[in-house]
N, CA, C and O atoms as a GROMACS GRO file, in nm:
protein
  564
    1MET      N    1   3.448   4.278   3.299
    1MET     CA    2   3.498   4.152   3.266
    1MET      C    3   3.396   4.128   3.261
    1MET      O    4   3.352   4.092   3.152
    2LYS      N    5   3.302   4.135   3.383
    2LYS     CA    6   3.164   4.039   3.347
    2LYS      C    7   3.075   4.101   3.281
    2LYS      O    8   2.979   4.031   3.248
    3TYR      N    9   3.071   4.242   3.240
    3TYR     CA   10   3.012   4.279   3.130
    3TYR      C   11   3.063   4.212   2.987
    3TYR      O   12   2.978   4.147   2.926
    4VAL      N   13   3.193   4.222   2.931
    4VAL     CA   14   3.219   4.141   2.815
    4VAL      C   15   3.182   4.009   2.833
    4VAL      O   16   3.101   3.980   2.744
    5SER      N   17   3.211   3.883   2.932
    5SER     CA   18   3.138   3.808   2.954
    5SER      C   19   3.008   3.763   2.916
    5SER      O   20   2.965   3.667   2.853
    6PHE      N   21   2.959   3.857   2.970
    6PHE     CA   22   2.792   3.875   2.926
    6PHE      C   23   2.738   3.875   2.762
    6PHE      O   24   2.661   3.816   2.686
    7ILE      N   25   2.812   3.957   2.766
    7ILE     CA   26   2.763   4.000   2.573
    7ILE      C   27   2.841   3.886   2.487
    7ILE      O   28   2.780   3.846   2.388
    8ILE      N   29   2.952   3.838   2.509
    8ILE     CA   30   3.006   3.695   2.434
    8ILE      C   31   2.921   3.570   2.429
    8ILE      O   32   2.906   3.502   2.327
    9LEU      N   33   2.854   3.538   2.579
    9LEU     CA   34   2.772   3.467   2.620
    9LEU      C   35   2.642   3.525   2.517
    9LEU      O   36   2.634   3.462   2.411
   10LEU      N   37   2.576   3.597   2.529
   10LEU     CA   38   2.493   3.621   2.458
   10LEU      C   39   2.426   3.610   2.324
   10LEU      O   40   2.314   3.577   2.285
   11PHE      N   41   2.587   3.670   2.243
   11PHE     CA   42   2.598   3.658   2.087
   11PHE      C   43   2.620   3.516   2.069
   11PHE      O   44   2.566   3.486   1.963
   12ALA      N   45   2.678   3.409   2.126
   12ALA     CA   46   2.681   3.281   2.145
   12ALA      C   47   2.562   3.208   2.136
   12ALA      O   48   2.538   3.116   2.058
   13ALA      N   49   2.467   3.271   2.250
   13ALA     CA   50   2.327   3.198   2.253
   13ALA      C   51   2.287   3.210   2.128
   13ALA      O   52   2.248   3.112   2.064
   14SER      N   53   2.291   3.311   2.085
   14SER     CA   54   2.163   3.371   1.989
   14SER      C   55   2.222   3.309   1.878
   14SER      O   56   2.130   3.245   1.826
   15ALA      N   57   2.333   3.290   1.807
   15ALA     CA   58   2.408   3.252   1.745
   15ALA      C   59   2.353   3.067   1.710
   15ALA      O   60   2.317   3.022   1.601
   16LEU      N   61   2.362   2.994   1.842
   16LEU     CA   62   2.330   2.873   1.845
   16LEU      C   63   2.183   2.846   1.820
   16LEU      O   64   2.147   2.739   1.773
   17PHE      N   65   2.096   2.947   1.854
   17PHE     CA   66   1.954   2.867   1.862
   17PHE      C   67   1.892   2.964   1.716
   17PHE      O   68   1.775   2.955   1.680
   18ALA      N   69   1.987   3.048   1.651
   18ALA     CA   70   1.929   3.088   1.536
   18ALA      C   71   1.857   2.981   1.398
   18ALA      O   72   1.931   2.887   1.369
   19GLN      N   73   1.766   2.988   1.341
   19GLN     CA   74   1.690   2.915   1.274
   19GLN      C   75   1.740   2.985   1.120
   19GLN      O   76   1.776   3.098   1.090
   20ASP      N   77   1.725   2.879   1.053
   20ASP     CA   78   1.784   2.933   0.921
   20ASP      C   79   1.649   2.937   0.839
   20ASP      O   80   1.566   2.847   0.833
   21SER      N   81   1.644   3.058   0.780
   21SER     CA   82   1.515   3.137   0.734
   21SER      C   83   1.504   3.067   0.591
   21SER      O   84   1.432   3.127   0.512
   22THR      N   85   1.568   2.943   0.543
   22THR     CA   86   1.533   2.904   0.395
   22THR      C   87   1.416   2.812   0.395
   22THR      O   88   1.417   2.742   0.496
   23LYS      N   89   1.319   2.789   0.320
   23LYS     CA   90   1.172   2.736   0.352
   23LYS      C   91   1.215   2.622   0.242
   23LYS      O   92   1.268   2.646   0.134
   24THR      N   93   1.176   2.478   0.300
   24THR     CA   94   1.213   2.407   0.187
   24THR      C   95   1.103   2.327   0.158
   24THR      O   96   1.058   2.271   0.258
   25ASN      N   97   1.026   2.294   0.019
   25ASN     CA   98   0.935   2.235   0.015
   25ASN      C   99   0.917   2.053  -0.043
   25ASN      O  100   0.951   2.010  -0.153
   26THR      N  101   0.859   1.980   0.064
   26THR     CA  102   0.885   1.849   0.047
   26THR      C  103   0.738   1.784  -0.083
   26THR      O  104   0.615   1.780  -0.076
   27VAL      N  105   0.796   1.762  -0.143
   27VAL     CA  106   0.697   1.665  -0.292
   27VAL      C  107   0.693   1.541  -0.234
   27VAL      O  108   0.783   1.464  -0.200
   28ILE      N  109   0.553   1.533  -0.228
   28ILE     CA  110   0.490   1.391  -0.214
   28ILE      C  111   0.463   1.326  -0.345
   28ILE      O  112   0.374   1.372  -0.416
   29PRO      N  113   0.534   1.223  -0.382
   29PRO     CA  114   0.488   1.141  -0.522
   29PRO      C  115   0.360   1.140  -0.514
   29PRO      O  116   0.302   1.132  -0.406
   30PRO      N  117   0.295   1.150  -0.637
   30PRO     CA  118   0.115   1.100  -0.662
   30PRO      C  119   0.107   0.954  -0.650
   30PRO      O  120   0.192   0.870  -0.682
   31LYS      N  121   0.017   0.940  -0.612
   31LYS     CA  122  -0.031   0.809  -0.506
   31LYS      C  123  -0.185   0.761  -0.581
   31LYS      O  124  -0.283   0.832  -0.559
   32ILE      N  125  -0.196   0.644  -0.666
   32ILE     CA  126  -0.326   0.638  -0.726
   32ILE      C  127  -0.362   0.507  -0.702
   32ILE      O  128  -0.290   0.410  -0.726
   33VAL      N  129  -0.497   0.501  -0.642
   33VAL     CA  130  -0.527   0.410  -0.600
   33VAL      C  131  -0.634   0.374  -0.719
   33VAL      O  132  -0.700   0.453  -0.787
   34THR      N  133  -0.629   0.208  -0.723
   34THR     CA  134  -0.706   0.190  -0.850
   34THR      C  135  -0.779   0.034  -0.808
   34THR      O  136  -0.759  -0.022  -0.700
   35LYS      N  137  -0.874  -0.025  -0.927
   35LYS     CA  138  -0.933  -0.150  -0.877
   35LYS      C  139  -0.895  -0.234  -1.011
   35LYS      O  140  -0.910  -0.208  -1.131
   36LEU      N  141  -0.842  -0.346  -0.943
   36LEU     CA  142  -0.854  -0.480  -1.054
   36LEU      C  143  -0.941  -0.554  -1.024
   36LEU      O  144  -0.961  -0.598  -0.911
   37ASN      N  145  -1.018  -0.583  -1.141
   37ASN     CA  146  -1.122  -0.694  -1.137
   37ASN      C  147  -1.070  -0.840  -1.142
   37ASN      O  148  -0.968  -0.870  -1.202
   38PHE      N  149  -1.140  -0.922  -1.080
   38PHE     CA  150  -1.166  -1.075  -1.124
   38PHE      C  151  -1.127  -1.112  -1.299
   38PHE      O  152  -1.190  -1.095  -1.404
   39GLY      N  153  -1.000  -1.166  -1.269
   39GLY     CA  154  -0.978  -1.203  -1.452
   39GLY      C  155  -0.958  -1.090  -1.546
   39GLY      O  156  -0.942  -1.109  -1.667
   40GLU      N  157  -0.959  -0.970  -1.489
   40GLU     CA  158  -0.900  -0.852  -1.579
   40GLU      C  159  -0.775  -0.846  -1.547
   40GLU      O  160  -0.725  -0.905  -1.452
   41ASP      N  161  -0.701  -0.752  -1.648
   41ASP     CA  162  -0.552  -0.712  -1.640
   41ASP      C  163  -0.573  -0.534  -1.618
   41ASP      O  164  -0.656  -0.449  -1.650
   42LEU      N  165  -0.466  -0.540  -1.555
   42LEU     CA  166  -0.421  -0.377  -1.531
   42LEU      C  167  -0.256  -0.366  -1.600
   42LEU      O  168  -0.157  -0.434  -1.574
   43GLN      N  169  -0.275  -0.231  -1.715
   43GLN     CA  170  -0.105  -0.229  -1.778
   43GLN      C  171  -0.100  -0.095  -1.694
   43GLN      O  172  -0.188  -0.010  -1.691
   44VAL      N  173   0.030  -0.092  -1.620
   44VAL     CA  174   0.100   0.039  -1.553
   44VAL      C  175   0.253   0.011  -1.615
   44VAL      O  176   0.334  -0.076  -1.582
   45ASN      N  177   0.267   0.125  -1.724
   45ASN     CA  178   0.402   0.104  -1.767
   45ASN      C  179   0.432  -0.014  -1.860
   45ASN      O  180   0.358  -0.048  -1.953
   46ASP      N  181   0.540  -0.072  -1.829
   46ASP     CA  182   0.579  -0.226  -1.852
   46ASP      C  183   0.517  -0.312  -1.803
   46ASP      O  184   0.520  -0.422  -1.859
   47ILE      N  185   0.443  -0.296  -1.688
   47ILE     CA  186   0.427  -0.392  -1.603
   47ILE      C  187   0.271  -0.435  -1.634
   47ILE      O  188   0.208  -0.344  -1.687
   48ARG      N  189   0.218  -0.521  -1.617
   48ARG     CA  190   0.077  -0.565  -1.634
   48ARG      C  191   0.034  -0.704  -1.527
   48ARG      O  192   0.082  -0.817  -1.533
   49LEU      N  193  -0.062  -0.660  -1.439
   49LEU     CA  194  -0.108  -0.746  -1.317
   49LEU      C  195  -0.236  -0.809  -1.388
   49LEU      O  196  -0.312  -0.744  -1.460
   50LYS      N  197  -0.251  -0.962  -1.352
   50LYS     CA  198  -0.422  -0.996  -1.385
   50LYS      C  199  -0.432  -1.101  -1.233
   50LYS      O  200  -0.350  -1.173  -1.177
   51PHE      N  201  -0.559  -1.068  -1.210
   51PHE     CA  202  -0.634  -1.129  -1.103
   51PHE      C  203  -0.656  -1.241  -1.146
   51PHE      O  204  -0.748  -1.234  -1.228
   52VAL      N  205  -0.606  -1.378  -1.129
   52VAL     CA  206  -0.620  -1.494  -1.185
   52VAL      C  207  -0.731  -1.582  -1.089
   52VAL      O  208  -0.824  -1.650  -1.130
   53GLU      N  209  -0.687  -1.554  -0.934
   53GLU     CA  210  -0.804  -1.640  -0.837
   53GLU      C  211  -0.805  -1.578  -0.735
   53GLU      O  212  -0.734  -1.483  -0.701
   54VAL      N  213  -0.916  -1.644  -0.662
   54VAL     CA  214  -0.973  -1.648  -0.522
   54VAL      C  215  -0.979  -1.764  -0.475
   54VAL      O  216  -1.070  -1.845  -0.493
   55VAL      N  217  -0.830  -1.783  -0.382
   55VAL     CA  218  -0.815  -1.942  -0.324
   55VAL      C  219  -0.909  -1.955  -0.224
   55VAL      O  220  -0.978  -2.056  -0.217
   56GLN      N  221  -0.922  -1.836  -0.120
   56GLN     CA  222  -1.009  -1.856  -0.054
   56GLN      C  223  -1.059  -1.712   0.031
   56GLN      O  224  -1.002  -1.607   0.062
   57ASP      N  225  -1.179  -1.761   0.046
   57ASP     CA  226  -1.229  -1.640   0.158
   57ASP      C  227  -1.314  -1.684   0.250
   57ASP      O  228  -1.424  -1.731   0.222
   58SER      N  229  -1.271  -1.670   0.357
   58SER     CA  230  -1.304  -1.692   0.506
   58SER      C  231  -1.298  -1.596   0.605
   58SER      O  232  -1.306  -1.605   0.728
   59ARG      N  233  -1.280  -1.486   0.517
   59ARG     CA  234  -1.360  -1.368   0.647
   59ARG      C  235  -1.531  -1.370   0.702
   59ARG      O  236  -1.636  -1.381   0.638
   60CYS      N  237  -1.510  -1.358   0.819
   60CYS     CA  238  -1.616  -1.333   0.879
   60CYS      C  239  -1.724  -1.236   0.807
   60CYS      O  240  -1.694  -1.120   0.778
   61PRO      N  241  -1.841  -1.287   0.781
   61PRO     CA  242  -1.955  -1.196   0.721
   61PRO      C  243  -2.000  -1.096   0.787
   61PRO      O  244  -2.024  -1.123   0.904
   62LYS      N  245  -2.024  -0.979   0.754
   62LYS     CA  246  -2.108  -0.845   0.850
   62LYS      C  247  -2.222  -0.926   0.855
   62LYS      O  248  -2.283  -1.000   0.779
   63ALA      N  249  -2.233  -0.861   1.038
   63ALA     CA  250  -2.360  -0.937   1.097
   63ALA      C  251  -2.344  -1.074   1.132
   63ALA      O  252  -2.433  -1.159   1.120
   64VAL      N  253  -2.256  -1.090   1.165
   64VAL     CA  254  -2.214  -1.271   1.222
   64VAL      C  255  -2.126  -1.234   1.328
   64VAL      O  256  -2.043  -1.143   1.317
   65GLN      N  257  -2.140  -1.294   1.416
   65GLN     CA  258  -2.006  -1.325   1.498
   65GLN      C  259  -1.963  -1.468   1.471
   65GLN      O  260  -2.029  -1.571   1.456
   66CYS      N  261  -1.818  -1.440   1.470
   66CYS     CA  262  -1.707  -1.497   1.445
   66CYS      C  263  -1.608  -1.530   1.597
   66CYS      O  264  -1.602  -1.454   1.694
   67ILE      N  265  -1.552  -1.638   1.584
   67ILE     CA  266  -1.434  -1.678   1.698
   67ILE      C  267  -1.296  -1.609   1.626
   67ILE      O  268  -1.224  -1.530   1.686
   68TRP      N  269  -1.275  -1.649   1.499
   68TRP     CA  270  -1.182  -1.607   1.390
   68TRP      C  271  -1.219  -1.510   1.302
   68TRP      O  272  -1.331  -1.526   1.254
   69GLU      N  273  -1.149  -1.399   1.259
   69GLU     CA  274  -1.181  -1.297   1.151
   69GLU      C  275  -1.179  -1.356   1.012
   69GLU      O  276  -1.228  -1.298   0.916
   70GLY      N  277  -1.132  -1.451   1.007
   70GLY     CA  278  -1.074  -1.497   0.860
   70GLY      C  279  -0.995  -1.447   0.785
   70GLY      O  280  -0.947  -1.342   0.828
   71GLU      N  281  -0.955  -1.483   0.675
   71GLU     CA  282  -0.860  -1.383   0.580
   71GLU      C  283  -0.910  -1.429   0.418
   71GLU      O  284  -0.984  -1.526   0.406
   72VAL      N  285  -0.871  -1.367   0.319
   72VAL     CA  286  -0.899  -1.395   0.196
   72VAL      C  287  -0.754  -1.354   0.155
   72VAL      O  288  -0.678  -1.262   0.188
   73ILE      N  289  -0.745  -1.497   0.035
   73ILE     CA  290  -0.631  -1.522  -0.038
   73ILE      C  291  -0.653  -1.524  -0.172
   73ILE      O  292  -0.743  -1.596  -0.215
   74ILE      N  293  -0.577  -1.446  -0.259
   74ILE     CA  294  -0.609  -1.429  -0.423
   74ILE      C  295  -0.449  -1.457  -0.440
   74ILE      O  296  -0.358  -1.446  -0.358
   75LEU      N  297  -0.447  -1.504  -0.606
   75LEU     CA  298  -0.322  -1.495  -0.691
   75LEU      C  299  -0.314  -1.403  -0.759
   75LEU      O  300  -0.429  -1.369  -0.788
   76VAL      N  301  -0.232  -1.330  -0.811
   76VAL     CA  302  -0.215  -1.218  -0.946
   76VAL      C  303  -0.100  -1.243  -1.023
   76VAL      O  304   0.008  -1.244  -0.964
   77ASP      N  305  -0.103  -1.263  -1.150
   77ASP     CA  306   0.019  -1.297  -1.220
   77ASP      C  307   0.065  -1.149  -1.238
   77ASP      O  308   0.007  -1.040  -1.236
   78VAL      N  309   0.154  -1.178  -1.251
   78VAL     CA  310   0.267  -1.057  -1.250
   78VAL      C  311   0.367  -1.013  -1.410
   78VAL      O  312   0.471  -1.077  -1.428
   79TYR      N  313   0.337  -0.929  -1.493
   79TYR     CA  314   0.415  -0.940  -1.630
   79TYR      C  315   0.502  -0.839  -1.661
   79TYR      O  316   0.451  -0.728  -1.674
   80GLU      N  317   0.614  -0.848  -1.676
   80GLU     CA  318   0.713  -0.754  -1.735
   80GLU      C  319   0.750  -0.772  -1.858
   80GLU      O  320   0.815  -0.871  -1.891
   81HIS      N  321   0.703  -0.647  -1.970
   81HIS     CA  322   0.739  -0.674  -2.082
   81HIS      C  323   0.675  -0.775  -2.168
   81HIS      O  324   0.743  -0.829  -2.255
   82ASN      N  325   0.517  -0.816  -2.149
   82ASN     CA  326   0.445  -0.883  -2.201
   82ASN      C  327   0.502  -1.049  -2.139
   82ASN      O  328   0.443  -1.147  -2.184
   83LYS      N  329   0.625  -1.071  -2.029
   83LYS     CA  330   0.642  -1.203  -2.035
   83LYS      C  331   0.622  -1.223  -1.882
   83LYS      O  332   0.672  -1.135  -1.813
   84LYS      N  333   0.544  -1.342  -1.804
   84LYS     CA  334   0.522  -1.366  -1.737
   84LYS      C  335   0.615  -1.386  -1.605
   84LYS      O  336   0.649  -1.502  -1.583
   85VAL      N  337   0.669  -1.267  -1.500
   85VAL     CA  338   0.748  -1.304  -1.440
   85VAL      C  339   0.736  -1.391  -1.289
   85VAL      O  340   0.798  -1.486  -1.241
   86VAL      N  341   0.630  -1.311  -1.245
   86VAL     CA  342   0.603  -1.389  -1.103
   86VAL      C  343   0.406  -1.449  -1.080
   86VAL      O  344   0.324  -1.403  -1.160
   87GLN      N  345   0.382  -1.498  -1.024
   87GLN     CA  346   0.276  -1.542  -0.982
   87GLN      C  347   0.263  -1.480  -0.795
   87GLN      O  348   0.291  -1.558  -0.704
   88LYS      N  349   0.226  -1.361  -0.773
   88LYS     CA  350   0.209  -1.360  -0.580
   88LYS      C  351   0.106  -1.400  -0.536
   88LYS      O  352   0.006  -1.371  -0.602
   89LYS      N  353   0.088  -1.470  -0.425
   89LYS     CA  354  -0.004  -1.509  -0.364
   89LYS      C  355  -0.052  -1.389  -0.256
   89LYS      O  356   0.010  -1.399  -0.150
   90LEU      N  357  -0.112  -1.319  -0.258
   90LEU     CA  358  -0.162  -1.189  -0.112
   90LEU      C  359  -0.252  -1.266  -0.024
   90LEU      O  360  -0.359  -1.308  -0.068
   91VAL      N  361  -0.212  -1.290   0.104
   91VAL     CA  362  -0.293  -1.299   0.182
   91VAL      C  363  -0.357  -1.158   0.291
   91VAL      O  364  -0.280  -1.074   0.337
   92PHE      N  365  -0.500  -1.157   0.316
   92PHE     CA  366  -0.539  -1.046   0.352
   92PHE      C  367  -0.605  -1.101   0.479
   92PHE      O  368  -0.667  -1.206   0.462
   93ASN      N  369  -0.603  -1.046   0.610
   93ASN     CA  370  -0.626  -1.062   0.709
   93ASN      C  371  -0.618  -0.924   0.827
   93ASN      O  372  -0.537  -0.834   0.806
   94ALA      N  373  -0.686  -0.922   0.918
   94ALA     CA  374  -0.701  -0.842   1.022
   94ALA      C  375  -0.550  -0.834   1.101
   94ALA      O  376  -0.522  -0.751   1.188
   95ARG      N  377  -0.474  -0.922   1.057
   95ARG     CA  378  -0.326  -0.926   1.142
   95ARG      C  379  -0.230  -0.907   1.082
   95ARG      O  380  -0.122  -0.868   1.125
   96SER      N  381  -0.271  -0.946   0.928
   96SER     CA  382  -0.164  -0.940   0.832
   96SER      C  383  -0.080  -0.771   0.805
   96SER      O  384  -0.131  -0.660   0.793
   97THR      N  385   0.028  -0.802   0.804
   97THR     CA  386   0.099  -0.669   0.780
   97THR      C  387   0.158  -0.696   0.630
   97THR      O  388   0.226  -0.609   0.576
   98PHE      N  389   0.135  -0.796   0.578
   98PHE     CA  390   0.201  -0.837   0.397
   98PHE      C  391   0.126  -0.700   0.350
   98PHE      O  392   0.192  -0.605   0.306
   99ASN      N  393  -0.035  -0.695   0.364
   99ASN     CA  394  -0.088  -0.677   0.251
   99ASN      C  395  -0.111  -0.470   0.283
   99ASN      O  396  -0.195  -0.396   0.233
  100ASN      N  397  -0.008  -0.439   0.374
  100ASN     CA  398   0.072  -0.301   0.402
  100ASN      C  399   0.195  -0.264   0.355
  100ASN      O  400   0.246  -0.159   0.393
  101GLU      N  401   0.261  -0.357   0.255
  101GLU     CA  402   0.394  -0.363   0.251
  101GLU      C  403   0.386  -0.283   0.142
  101GLU      O  404   0.294  -0.297   0.061
  102ILE      N  405   0.504  -0.168   0.127
  102ILE     CA  406   0.511  -0.122   0.009
  102ILE      C  407   0.570  -0.184  -0.092
  102ILE      O  408   0.688  -0.217  -0.079
  103GLY      N  409   0.488  -0.216  -0.236
  103GLY     CA  410   0.563  -0.288  -0.314
  103GLY      C  411   0.525  -0.444  -0.329
  103GLY      O  412   0.600  -0.522  -0.389
  104ASN      N  413   0.377  -0.492  -0.259
  104ASN     CA  414   0.412  -0.646  -0.224
  104ASN      C  415   0.375  -0.734  -0.344
  104ASN      O  416   0.373  -0.857  -0.342
  105LEU      N  417   0.340  -0.638  -0.469
  105LEU     CA  418   0.291  -0.705  -0.618
  105LEU      C  419   0.422  -0.662  -0.700
  105LEU      O  420   0.476  -0.738  -0.781
  106PHE      N  421   0.473  -0.522  -0.669
  106PHE     CA  422   0.618  -0.515  -0.781
  106PHE      C  423   0.643  -0.361  -0.755
  106PHE      O  424   0.579  -0.256  -0.751
  107THR      N  425   0.776  -0.409  -0.741
  107THR     CA  426   0.837  -0.276  -0.706
  107THR      C  427   0.958  -0.271  -0.772
  107THR      O  428   1.022  -0.367  -0.814
  108SER      N  429   0.990  -0.139  -0.779
  108SER     CA  430   1.149  -0.103  -0.883
  108SER      C  431   1.179   0.032  -0.858
  108SER      O  432   1.098   0.095  -0.789
  109ASP      N  433   1.293   0.096  -0.905
  109ASP     CA  434   1.306   0.199  -0.896
  109ASP      C  435   1.208   0.287  -0.881
  109ASP      O  436   1.204   0.359  -0.781
  110VAL      N  437   1.110   0.294  -0.983
  110VAL     CA  438   1.081   0.378  -0.992
  110VAL      C  439   0.920   0.416  -0.996
  110VAL      O  440   0.864   0.522  -1.020
  111LEU      N  441   0.857   0.254  -0.953
  111LEU     CA  442   0.694   0.222  -0.944
  111LEU      C  443   0.719   0.104  -0.852
  111LEU      O  444   0.802   0.013  -0.863
  112ASN      N  445   0.602   0.132  -0.734
  112ASN     CA  446   0.571   0.054  -0.640
  112ASN      C  447   0.401   0.010  -0.676
  112ASN      O  448   0.327   0.097  -0.721
  113ILE      N  449   0.356  -0.110  -0.654
  113ILE     CA  450   0.234  -0.130  -0.693
  113ILE      C  451   0.195  -0.253  -0.557
  113ILE      O  452   0.235  -0.367  -0.532
  114SER      N  453   0.111  -0.173  -0.501
  114SER     CA  454   0.081  -0.257  -0.370
  114SER      C  455  -0.105  -0.307  -0.312
  114SER      O  456  -0.194  -0.224  -0.293
  115GLY      N  457  -0.119  -0.436  -0.298
  115GLY     CA  458  -0.255  -0.468  -0.275
  115GLY      C  459  -0.271  -0.416  -0.118
  115GLY      O  460  -0.194  -0.426  -0.023
  116ILE      N  461  -0.424  -0.350  -0.131
  116ILE     CA  462  -0.467  -0.277  -0.009
  116ILE      C  463  -0.548  -0.373   0.029
  116ILE      O  464  -0.514  -0.430   0.132
  117LYS      N  465  -0.675  -0.420  -0.037
  117LYS     CA  466  -0.736  -0.466   0.004
  117LYS      C  467  -0.840  -0.558  -0.058
  117LYS      O  468  -0.866  -0.497  -0.162
  118VAL      N  469  -0.899  -0.643  -0.059
  118VAL     CA  470  -0.996  -0.746  -0.150
  118VAL      C  471  -1.142  -0.694  -0.100
  118VAL      O  472  -1.190  -0.677   0.012
  119MET      N  473  -1.202  -0.674  -0.258
  119MET     CA  474  -1.373  -0.664  -0.218
  119MET      C  475  -1.460  -0.728  -0.302
  119MET      O  476  -1.414  -0.770  -0.408
  120PRO      N  477  -1.563  -0.744  -0.280
  120PRO     CA  478  -1.655  -0.711  -0.166
  120PRO      C  479  -1.618  -0.770  -0.075
  120PRO      O  480  -1.533  -0.856  -0.099
  121TYR      N  481  -1.668  -0.751   0.083
  121TYR     CA  482  -1.653  -0.818   0.174
  121TYR      C  483  -1.797  -0.894   0.225
  121TYR      O  484  -1.914  -0.859   0.235
  122PRO      N  485  -1.746  -0.977   0.243
  122PRO     CA  486  -1.846  -1.094   0.261
  122PRO      C  487  -1.995  -1.030   0.372
  122PRO      O  488  -1.973  -0.969   0.477
  123VAL      N  489  -2.130  -1.057   0.323
  123VAL     CA  490  -2.238  -1.023   0.374
  123VAL      C  491  -2.304  -1.198   0.422
  123VAL      O  492  -2.272  -1.295   0.353
  124ALA      N  493  -2.372  -1.209   0.514
  124ALA     CA  494  -2.427  -1.370   0.556
  124ALA      C  495  -2.492  -1.378   0.459
  124ALA      O  496  -2.440  -1.464   0.387
  125SER      N  497  -2.602  -1.325   0.401
  125SER     CA  498  -2.719  -1.400   0.321
  125SER      C  499  -2.661  -1.349   0.166
  125SER      O  500  -2.747  -1.352   0.079
  126ASN      N  501  -2.513  -1.301   0.121
  126ASN     CA  502  -2.513  -1.304  -0.009
  126ASN      C  503  -2.419  -1.386   0.002
  126ASN      O  504  -2.351  -1.400   0.103
  127LYS      N  505  -2.398  -1.489  -0.166
  127LYS     CA  506  -2.238  -1.552  -0.184
  127LYS      C  507  -2.177  -1.466  -0.316
  127LYS      O  508  -2.228  -1.430  -0.422
  128ILE      N  509  -2.059  -1.454  -0.265
  128ILE     CA  510  -1.982  -1.377  -0.381
  128ILE      C  511  -1.964  -1.424  -0.473
  128ILE      O  512  -1.893  -1.524  -0.468
  129LEU      N  513  -2.016  -1.384  -0.603
  129LEU     CA  514  -1.955  -1.499  -0.720
  129LEU      C  515  -1.773  -1.452  -0.794
  129LEU      O  516  -1.732  -1.343  -0.834
  130LYS      N  517  -1.735  -1.528  -0.791
  130LYS     CA  518  -1.571  -1.488  -0.834
  130LYS      C  519  -1.572  -1.357  -0.916
  130LYS      O  520  -1.496  -1.265  -0.886
  131GLU      N  521  -1.656  -1.349  -1.016
  131GLU     CA  522  -1.653  -1.222  -1.103
  131GLU      C  523  -1.696  -1.096  -1.055
  131GLU      O  524  -1.700  -0.992  -1.121
  132ASP      N  525  -1.743  -1.117  -0.885
  132ASP     CA  526  -1.746  -1.005  -0.848
  132ASP      C  527  -1.660  -0.962  -0.760
  132ASP      O  528  -1.682  -0.884  -0.668
  133TYR      N  529  -1.554  -1.018  -0.790
  133TYR     CA  530  -1.417  -0.976  -0.659
  133TYR      C  531  -1.328  -0.873  -0.736
  133TYR      O  532  -1.314  -0.871  -0.858
  134TYR      N  533  -1.268  -0.781  -0.641
  134TYR     CA  534  -1.154  -0.688  -0.693
  134TYR      C  535  -1.067  -0.678  -0.601
  134TYR      O  536  -1.070  -0.711  -0.483
  135VAL      N  537  -0.976  -0.622  -0.673
  135VAL     CA  538  -0.857  -0.608  -0.529
  135VAL      C  539  -0.799  -0.463  -0.542
  135VAL      O  540  -0.761  -0.420  -0.651
  136GLN      N  541  -0.795  -0.385  -0.423
  136GLN     CA  542  -0.782  -0.232  -0.477
  136GLN      C  543  -0.645  -0.242  -0.473
  136GLN      O  544  -0.601  -0.328  -0.396
  137LEU      N  545  -0.550  -0.164  -0.549
  137LEU     CA  546  -0.434  -0.137  -0.582
  137LEU      C  547  -0.378  -0.018  -0.537
  137LEU      O  548  -0.452   0.078  -0.560
  138ASP      N  549  -0.249   0.017  -0.468
  138ASP     CA  550  -0.195   0.138  -0.450
  138ASP      C  551  -0.069   0.138  -0.567
  138ASP      O  552   0.027   0.061  -0.566
  139VAL      N  553  -0.097   0.246  -0.669
  139VAL     CA  554   0.051   0.260  -0.760
  139VAL      C  555   0.077   0.416  -0.747
  139VAL      O  556   0.013   0.520  -0.763
  140SER      N  557   0.232   0.370  -0.702
  140SER     CA  558   0.294   0.476  -0.652
  140SER      C  559   0.418   0.497  -0.724
  140SER      O  560   0.471   0.407  -0.790
  141ASN      N  561   0.478   0.645  -0.709
  141ASN     CA  562   0.633   0.631  -0.815
  141ASN      C  563   0.705   0.676  -0.698
  141ASN      O  564   0.828   0.690  -0.703
   0.00000   0.00000   0.00000
């Protein structure tokens, strides 16, 4: 009886710990990082984005010690089918999680557009002209 119980226990244990032999492949949707220059448009399918304003740039310049790291605030107009839908205000700072949210500029079932960061980063000796600014965008399906 002990021998039969051992055999049954052995088969049960091997059935419980057996692994599925089918392999699955995870498909990662393509991710595109592009830049949108100040004053210019970017067309993605039926969505058009326009970087319209740098409201504030108080980021601490490189090679300078600051009490607060500062932030940059920009405005981006979002158009759908050539009709302005909304003007998005994006705030980028070291503590902000908003700039890391997927689809913070536009989101739909098939498309997410997110602002990643604003460049160039300030340097103490140089003033940044508005036309030199650009925002890096993550465009994903």
